[in-house]
C-alpha positions in Angstrom: 151.5 -216.4 40.2 153.0 -219.3 39.5 150.9 -221.8 42.3 148.1 -220.9 40.2 149.6 -221.5 36.8 150.6 -225.4 38.4 146.7 -225.0 40.0 145.5 -224.9 36.2 147.5 -227.0 34.4 146.5 -229.8 36.8 142.6 -228.7 36.8 142.5 -229.1 33.2 144.2 -232.9 33.3 141.9 -233.5 36.2 138.9 -232.0 33.5 140.3 -233.8 30.5 140.6 -237.4 32.6 137.2 -237.5 34.3 134.6 -234.5 33.2 135.7 -235.0 29.3 137.8 -231.7 27.6 135.3 -229.7 25.5 137.2 -230.3 21.6 136.1 -226.9 20.6 134.1 -223.5 20.7 130.7 -223.7 19.2 129.4 -222.1 16.7 126.2 -219.2 17.9 123.5 -221.4 17.5 123.9 -224.7 19.5 122.0 -227.5 19.9 122.3 -229.8 23.4 121.9 -232.6 21.7 121.6 -234.1 18.0 118.5 -237.0 18.7 117.2 -236.6 21.4 113.8 -233.7 20.0 113.6 -233.2 24.2 116.9 -230.9 24.0 116.5 -227.2 24.1 118.6 -225.3 20.8 119.5 -222.1 22.7 121.8 -219.6 21.2 124.8 -217.7 22.8 125.4 -214.1 22.0 127.9 -212.2 23.9 128.3 -214.7 26.8 125.1 -214.9 27.5 122.1 -217.3 26.8 119.6 -214.7 27.0 116.0 -217.0 26.4 115.2 -219.4 28.9 115.7 -223.2 28.3 111.9 -223.5 29.5 108.7 -221.1 28.9 108.2 -222.3 33.2 110.1 -219.7 35.3 113.0 -221.0 37.1 112.0 -222.2 41.2 114.6 -221.1 43.7 113.6 -223.6 46.0 114.2 -226.5 43.1 117.2 -224.5 42.2 119.1 -225.1 46.0 118.0 -228.7 45.9 119.9 -229.2 42.4 122.4 -227.5 43.7 123.1 -229.3 47.2 122.0 -232.9 45.3 124.7 -235.1 45.3 121.5 -236.6 42.2 121.5 -233.2 40.8 124.3 -230.5 39.9 126.5 -231.5 42.6 128.1 -228.1 42.8 129.7 -228.2 46.0 131.5 -230.5 45.1 134.0 -227.4 43.7 131.5 -224.9 44.9 131.6 -223.1 48.4 127.7 -222.6 49.0 125.6 -219.9 51.2 123.4 -222.1 53.5 124.7 -225.3 53.3 125.0 -226.2 57.1 126.5 -229.3 57.7 127.5 -230.0 53.6 131.2 -229.7 52.9 132.1 -227.7 50.7 134.6 -227.5 47.8 137.2 -224.9 47.0 138.3 -225.7 43.4 135.5 -222.9 41.6 134.9 -219.6 43.1 132.4 -219.3 46.3 128.5 -218.7 44.5 128.0 -216.0 47.7 127.0 -213.1 45.8 127.3 -214.6 42.6 123.0 -213.1 41.8 124.5 -209.6 42.0 128.3 -210.0 40.4 126.1 -212.1 36.8 122.8 -211.8 35.1 120.3 -215.3 34.5 122.0 -215.0 31.0 125.4 -215.3 32.0 124.9 -217.5 34.8 122.6 -219.9 32.1 125.5 -219.8 30.1 128.1 -221.4 32.7 125.7 -223.8 33.7 124.9 -224.8 29.6 128.7 -225.1 28.8 131.1 -223.1 30.3 133.4 -223.5 28.1 131.7 -221.1 26.1 133.9 -218.3 28.7 137.3 -220.3 29.0 138.0 -223.0 27.3 140.4 -223.8 30.1 137.0 -225.1 32.5 137.0 -227.5 34.7 133.6 -227.4 35.1 131.2 -230.1 33.3 129.0 -228.5 31.1 125.1 -229.4 32.7 123.1 -229.4 29.6 125.5 -229.8 26.2 125.4 -233.2 24.9 127.3 -232.5 22.4 130.7 -232.4 21.5 131.7 -234.6 24.7 134.8 -237.0 25.2 135.1 -239.5 27.3 131.9 -240.1 28.0 130.7 -243.0 30.2 128.3 -245.1 27.6 124.8 -245.2 29.9 125.7 -240.8 29.8 126.2 -240.5 26.8 123.6 -238.1 24.9 122.1 -236.9 28.1 122.5 -233.3 29.8 123.2 -233.9 33.5 120.6 -231.5 34.2 116.9 -231.2 32.2 116.1 -227.7 30.9 113.8 -227.4 33.7 116.7 -227.6 36.7 118.5 -225.5 34.7 116.0 -222.3 35.1 115.8 -223.4 38.7 119.5 -223.3 39.6 119.0 -220.0 37.3 117.0 -218.5 39.5 118.7 -219.9 42.4 121.5 -218.3 41.9 119.9 -215.1 41.2 119.2 -215.4 45.0 122.1 -215.0 46.4 122.8 -211.5 46.2 125.0 -211.6 49.9 
């Protein structure tokens, strides 16, 4: 068990140094960004974001592309992903196999938007939240890692991972 504690502490240091730690848990209504009107406000209720961020349904094929893309989510750096082919996979985060059976769309959406709302020490970056970030490179300041549509696409793909 001591090894797990050490692992979490190392990942916490990595998160603060590389990705930027979340300063605090925010209120129930969050806006993804202050100055950018294209960013959608979202409501966190009971560990979920129930309302989709877009009116267009997520597309699982586009979501898979984002998950496995170096220009998109880069999810494979930390997670093992089914059907990843020859892509080298990470083991920092939990495997994504079966995630669509374990979690709802609303739960997955919150984890993508801002996983620190679930676990303050999460090493997973906030893919849509832009407020309250620290240690962000100037070129990325105020910009989400994924668009609202990409978040919905990734949620749609993850829901297909049921085994």
